[in-house]
C-alpha positions in Angstrom: 110.5 2.5 30.6 109.4 -0.1 33.1 108.8 2.6 35.7 106.4 4.5 33.3 104.4 1.3 32.6 104.1 0.6 36.3 102.9 4.1 37.0 100.4 3.9 34.2 98.9 0.7 35.5 98.6 2.1 39.0 96.9 5.3 37.7 94.3 3.2 35.7 93.7 0.9 38.7 93.2 4.0 41.0 90.7 5.5 38.5 88.7 2.3 38.2 88.6 2.0 42.0 87.4 5.5 42.4 84.6 5.0 39.8 83.6 1.8 41.7 83.3 3.6 45.0 81.3 6.5 43.4 78.8 4.0 41.9 78.5 2.3 45.3 77.8 5.7 46.9 75.0 6.5 44.5 73.4 3.1 45.0 73.4 3.5 48.8 71.8 7.0 48.3 69.0 5.6 46.1 68.4 2.8 48.7 68.1 5.4 51.5 65.7 7.5 49.4 63.5 4.5 48.6 63.5 3.4 52.2 62.5 6.9 53.3 59.6 6.9 50.9 58.4 3.6 52.3 58.6 4.7 55.9 57.0 8.1 55.5 53.6 6.8 56.8 54.9 3.8 58.8 55.3 3.8 62.6 56.1 1.4 65.4 52.5 1.8 66.5 51.6 -0.1 63.3 53.8 -3.1 64.2 52.4 -5.9 66.3 54.6 -7.2 69.1 53.9 -10.9 69.7 56.2 -11.0 72.7 53.8 -9.2 75.0 50.6 -11.3 75.1 49.0 -9.3 77.9 48.4 -6.3 75.6 45.5 -6.2 73.2 45.8 -3.3 70.7 43.3 -1.8 68.4 45.3 -0.1 65.7 43.9 2.6 63.4 45.5 4.8 60.8 44.1 8.1 59.4 45.9 9.7 56.4 45.4 12.5 53.9 47.8 13.0 51.0 48.0 14.2 47.4 48.5 11.8 44.5 49.2 12.1 40.8 45.9 10.5 39.8 43.1 9.7 42.2 41.6 7.1 39.9 44.9 5.2 39.4 45.8 5.4 43.1 42.3 4.2 44.1 42.7 1.1 42.0 46.2 0.5 43.4 45.1 0.9 47.0 42.2 -1.5 46.5 44.6 -4.0 44.9 47.1 -3.6 47.8 44.3 -4.2 50.3 43.2 -7.4 48.6 46.8 -8.7 48.5 47.2 -8.2 52.2 44.0 -10.1 53.0 41.9 -7.1 53.8 38.8 -5.5 52.3 37.4 -2.0 51.4 34.4 -1.0 53.5 33.8 2.5 52.0 34.9 4.6 49.0 33.5 7.9 47.8 35.1 9.1 44.5 33.9 12.6 43.4 34.8 15.6 41.3 34.3 18.9 43.3 33.8 22.0 41.2 35.9 24.9 42.6 35.1 27.6 40.1 33.5 28.2 36.7 34.2 31.1 34.3 32.6 32.2 31.1 34.3 34.4 28.6 32.5 35.6 25.4 34.6 34.8 22.3 32.2 35.6 19.5 28.7 37.0 19.1 27.1 33.6 19.8 29.7 31.6 21.7 31.5 31.6 25.1 34.5 29.8 26.4 33.5 28.0 29.6 36.3 27.0 31.9 35.6 24.6 34.8 38.1 24.2 37.6 37.6 21.0 39.7 39.4 18.7 42.1 39.0 15.0 42.2 39.0 13.4 45.6 38.2 10.0 47.2 37.5 9.0 50.8 38.4 5.4 51.4 38.0 3.2 54.5 39.7 -0.2 54.4 40.4 -3.0 56.9 43.5 -5.2 56.9 44.7 -7.9 59.3 46.4 -6.4 62.3 49.7 -8.1 61.5 49.7 -6.6 57.9 49.0 -3.0 58.8 52.6 -1.9 58.6 53.2 -3.6 55.3 50.0 -2.2 53.9 51.0 1.4 54.8 54.4 1.0 53.3 52.9 -0.1 50.0 50.4 2.7 50.0 53.2 5.2 50.5 54.3 4.7 46.9 51.2 6.7 45.8 52.0 9.7 47.9 53.0 12.9 46.1 52.5 15.2 49.1 51.6 14.1 52.6 49.2 16.4 54.5 49.1 14.3 57.7 49.2 10.8 59.1 47.8 9.7 62.4 48.4 6.1 63.7 47.0 5.0 67.0 47.4 1.8 69.0 44.8 1.6 71.9 45.3 -1.0 74.5 41.9 -2.6 75.3 43.0 -5.5 77.4 41.4 -4.1 80.6 38.2 -3.3 78.7 38.1 -6.9 77.5 38.6 -8.1 81.1 35.9 -5.8 82.4 33.4 -7.1 79.9 34.3 -10.7 80.7 33.9 -10.1 84.4 30.5 -8.5 83.8 29.4 -11.6 81.8 30.4 -13.8 84.7 28.6 -11.7 87.3 25.5 -11.6 85.1 25.6 -15.3 84.6 25.7 -16.0 88.4 22.9 -13.4 89.0 20.8 -15.0 86.3 21.2 -18.4 87.9 20.1 -17.1 91.3 17.1 -15.2 89.9 16.1 -18.3 87.9 16.3 -20.5 91.0 14.3 -17.9 93.1 11.6 -17.7 90.4 11.2 -21.5 90.2 11.2 -22.0 94.0 9.6 -19.0 95.6 7.9 -17.0 92.9 4.3 -17.8 93.9 2.7 -14.4 93.5 2.2 -12.9 90.1 3.6 -9.5 91.1 6.8 -11.1 92.6 7.2 -13.4 89.6 6.8 -10.5 87.1 9.3 -8.3 89.0 11.8 -11.2 89.2 11.4 -11.9 85.4 12.1 -8.3 84.6 15.2 -8.3 86.7 16.3 -11.5 85.0 15.8 -10.0 81.6 17.8 -6.9 82.5 20.7 -9.1 83.6 20.5 -11.1 80.5 20.6 -7.9 78.4 23.7 -6.7 80.3 25.4 -10.0 79.7 24.6 -9.9 76.0 25.8 -6.4 75.6 29.1 -7.3 77.3 29.5 -10.3 75.0 28.8 -8.2 71.9 31.2 -5.5 73.0 33.9 -8.1 73.4 33.2 -9.6 70.0 33.4 -6.1 68.5 36.7 -5.4 70.3 38.1 -8.8 69.1 37.2 -8.0 65.5 38.9 -4.5 65.8 42.0 -6.2 67.2 42.2 -8.7 64.4 41.5 -6.2 61.6 42.9 -2.7 61.7 41.0 0.2 60.2 42.6 2.6 57.8 40.9 5.8 56.7 42.3 7.6 53.7 41.5 10.9 52.0 43.3 11.3 48.7 43.2 14.2 46.2 45.0 15.4 43.1 46.1 18.8 41.7 43.3 21.0 40.5 42.3 20.2 37.0 40.5 22.4 34.4 38.2 21.7 31.5 37.5 24.1 28.6 34.5 24.0 26.4 32.9 26.2 23.8 29.2 26.7 24.5 26.4 28.7 22.9 25.8 32.2 24.1 22.2 32.7 23.0 21.1 34.4 26.1 23.9 36.9 26.2 24.5 37.9 22.6 24.0 41.7 23.2 26.7 41.7 25.9 29.3 40.7 23.4 31.0 43.7 21.8 34.1 43.1 19.7 37.1 45.5 20.1 38.1 48.3 17.7 41.0 46.2 16.2 38.6 43.3 15.6 36.1 45.6 13.9 38.9 47.0 11.6 40.1 43.5 10.7 36.6 42.3 9.9 36.0 45.4 7.8 39.2 44.9 5.8 38.2 41.3 5.3 34.8 42.2 4.1 36.3 44.8 1.7 38.7 42.2 0.3 35.9 39.8 -0.2 34.1 42.4 -2.4 37.3 42.9 -4.4 37.6 39.2 -5.0 34.0 39.0 -6.1 34.6 41.9 -8.6 37.8 40.3 -10.0 36.0 37.0 -10.4 33.1 38.7 -12.2 35.5 40.5 -14.6 37.3 37.2 -15.2 34.1 35.7 -16.6 34.1 38.4 -19.4 37.8 38.4 -20.2 37.0 37.8 -23.9 34.7 40.9 -24.2 37.2 43.0 -22.3 40.0 41.9 -24.6 37.9 42.8 -27.7 37.0 46.2 -26.2 40.6 47.0 -25.5 41.7 45.9 -29.0 38.9 48.0 -30.6 40.0 51.0 -28.6 43.6 50.6 -29.6 42.7 50.2 -33.3 40.4 53.2 -33.1 43.1 55.4 -31.6 45.6 54.3 -34.3 43.4 54.8 -37.4 41.0 57.6 -36.2 43.2 60.4 -37.7 43.4 58.7 -41.0 39.7 58.5 -41.3 39.5 62.2 -40.8 
């Protein structure tokens, strides 16, 4: 008896242990699936490496994907951008008509069916350090990914080149300014020197502006999105005044309409007779009496 009890306890413990392991396996699978959905559009190119200070990356992302609802996803993406400290620079929401069909359904009406696709082109900018997180949050909206392109362009040498150009231009400006002040006696010489000085100043300004633009692109990554949803249709009954003659009902429709018209006439006749039920009853009674007593009168 004791042996039976021990075996029963062991069997129950084994079953519970198996159920626990099964539940853990399902949890890990769900976690992997969720992780996969978050990393579909992520990439190491979107992650900033603070250990290498000699590199200066401009990071950009270009994505196209289908969503369940363009309007809902647009609001969600804009909210994500705001939470990550970024901003939206462009959005173009539109409904593109793919096809329109008209089918006559009666002598004066047609069924108009419009097939259209809702799309939105969005450009947003987020801090360079938040690009990877932003893309992972946006990934929750993806129903089908067409493509994703993530680039990290190293512009450290370009920044250095612009800086060196600024230094050369500054030295050249100083020499030209000194030459104009000390030796520019003739008008032609002074004018030529002034033009050269202005040209050097413009080069220096352009290099400075280029570096400011590069620094801004380094700090804020640009994300270009094109989202769309499944083709939608809209049906509407419209008047068919211009095309009444083109509508011709089928033979079966004509038969049904004729039967309906005939039944309407029968109903009208029955209603008409019902109004004179008293006179009809008297007439029938008189006829019966006449038939019964006619031979006696003769």
